[in-house]
ROGU-327449 format. One line per field, with one value per residue (C-alpha): residue number from 1; x, y, z; residue in three letters. Coordinates in Angstrom, 1 decimal, padded with zeros to 4 digits. Example, Ala and Ser with C-alpha at 12.3 -4.5 7.8 and 13.67 -1.06 7.14 Angstrom:
nr	1 / 2
x	012.3 / 013.7
y	-004.5 / -001.1
z	007.8 / 007.1
rest	ALA / SER
END
This chain:
nr	1 / 2 / 3 / 4 / 5 / 6 / 7 / 8 / 9 / 10 / 11 / 12 / 13 / 14 / 15 / 16 / 17 / 18 / 19 / 20 / 21 / 22 / 23 / 24 / 25 / 26 / 27 / 28 / 29 / 30 / 31 / 32 / 33 / 34 / 35 / 36 / 37 / 38 / 39 / 40 / 41 / 42 / 43 / 44 / 45 / 46 / 47 / 48 / 49 / 50 / 51 / 52 / 53
x	102.3 / 102.4 / 105.2 / 102.8 / 100.0 / 102.0 / 103.7 / 100.5 / 098.6 / 096.2 / 093.8 / 093.8 / 095.6 / 092.4 / 093.3 / 096.7 / 096.0 / 093.4 / 095.8 / 098.9 / 098.6 / 099.3 / 102.7 / 103.8 / 102.5 / 105.0 / 107.4 / 107.2 / 106.5 / 110.0 / 111.9 / 110.8 / 111.8 / 115.1 / 115.5 / 115.0 / 117.4 / 120.3 / 119.4 / 119.6 / 123.2 / 124.0 / 122.9 / 124.1 / 127.5 / 127.5 / 126.8 / 129.4 / 132.0 / 130.7 / 131.0 / 134.4 / 135.4
y	120.8 / 124.1 / 124.8 / 123.8 / 125.8 / 128.8 / 128.2 / 127.5 / 130.5 / 128.4 / 130.1 / 126.5 / 123.1 / 121.7 / 121.9 / 121.0 / 118.1 / 116.3 / 116.7 / 116.0 / 113.9 / 110.6 / 112.4 / 112.5 / 108.8 / 107.6 / 109.7 / 108.1 / 104.3 / 105.2 / 105.8 / 102.7 / 100.7 / 102.9 / 102.5 / 098.8 / 098.0 / 099.9 / 098.2 / 094.8 / 095.8 / 096.5 / 093.4 / 091.3 / 093.0 / 092.4 / 088.5 / 088.4 / 089.5 / 087.3 / 084.0 / 084.9 / 085.1
z	094.3 / 095.6 / 093.0 / 090.4 / 091.6 / 091.7 / 088.6 / 086.5 / 088.7 / 090.0 / 092.7 / 094.9 / 095.2 / 094.1 / 090.0 / 090.1 / 093.1 / 090.5 / 087.7 / 088.4 / 091.3 / 088.8 / 088.0 / 091.8 / 092.5 / 089.9 / 090.9 / 094.1 / 092.9 / 090.6 / 093.9 / 095.7 / 093.0 / 093.0 / 096.9 / 096.7 / 093.8 / 096.0 / 099.1 / 097.5 / 096.0 / 099.8 / 101.0 / 098.1 / 098.5 / 101.9 / 101.5 / 098.9 / 101.1 / 104.2 / 102.1 / 101.0 / 104.5
rest	MET / LYS / HIS / ILE / GLN / GLU / ALA / LEU / GLY / HIS / ARG / SER / MET / GLN / ILE / PRO / SER / ASP / VAL / TYR / SER / HIS / VAL / SER / LYS / ASN / ILE / GLU / SER / ASP / SER / ILE / VAL / LYS / PHE / GLU / ASN / HIS / THR / LYS / LYS / ILE / ILE / TRP / GLY / ALA / GLU / LYS / VAL / TYR / LYS / THR / ASN
END
Protein backbone atom coordinates (compact mmCIF):
# COMPACT_ATOMS: atom_id res chain seq x y z
CA MET A 1 0.00 0.00 0.00
CA LYS A 2 2.88 2.35 0.73
CA HIS A 3 4.08 2.09 -2.89
CA ILE A 4 0.58 2.86 -4.17
CA GLN A 5 0.29 5.84 -1.82
CA GLU A 6 3.59 7.28 -2.99
CA ALA A 7 2.99 6.56 -6.69
CA LEU A 8 -0.41 8.26 -6.65
CA GLY A 9 0.67 11.11 -4.40
CA HIS A 10 -1.78 10.50 -1.56
CA ARG A 11 -0.87 12.16 1.72
CA SER A 12 -2.20 9.36 3.90
CA MET A 13 -2.61 5.60 3.63
CA GLN A 14 -6.38 5.86 4.14
CA ILE A 15 -7.34 6.51 0.51
CA PRO A 16 -5.24 3.79 -1.13
CA SER A 17 -6.15 1.42 1.69
CA ASP A 18 -9.87 2.01 1.17
CA VAL A 19 -9.71 1.92 -2.62
CA TYR A 20 -7.15 -0.81 -3.32
CA SER A 21 -7.46 -3.23 -0.39
CA HIS A 22 -9.54 -5.61 -2.53
CA VAL A 23 -6.58 -5.98 -4.88
CA SER A 24 -4.26 -7.16 -2.11
CA LYS A 25 -6.96 -9.58 -0.89
CA ASN A 26 -7.21 -11.03 -4.41
CA ILE A 27 -3.45 -11.38 -4.61
CA GLU A 28 -3.42 -13.12 -1.22
CA SER A 29 -6.19 -15.53 -2.27
CA ASP A 30 -4.43 -16.31 -5.55
CA SER A 31 -1.18 -16.94 -3.69
CA ILE A 32 -2.88 -19.34 -1.29
CA VAL A 33 -4.42 -21.31 -4.16
CA LYS A 34 -1.08 -21.49 -5.98
CA PHE A 35 0.68 -22.67 -2.81
CA GLU A 36 -1.98 -25.33 -2.17
CA ASN A 37 -1.72 -26.61 -5.74
CA HIS A 38 2.06 -26.72 -5.53
CA THR A 39 2.06 -28.64 -2.25
CA LYS A 40 -0.56 -31.08 -3.60
CA LYS A 41 1.74 -31.84 -6.54
CA ILE A 42 4.65 -32.45 -4.17
CA ILE A 43 2.59 -34.71 -1.90
CA TRP A 44 1.07 -36.57 -4.85
CA GLY A 45 4.54 -37.09 -6.33
CA ALA A 46 5.87 -38.40 -3.02
CA GLU A 47 2.92 -40.78 -2.65
CA LYS A 48 3.43 -42.02 -6.20
CA VAL A 49 7.11 -42.76 -5.52
CA TYR A 50 6.28 -44.40 -2.19
CA LYS A 51 3.64 -46.70 -3.75
CA THR A 52 5.96 -47.87 -6.52
CA ASN A 53 8.76 -48.82 -4.12
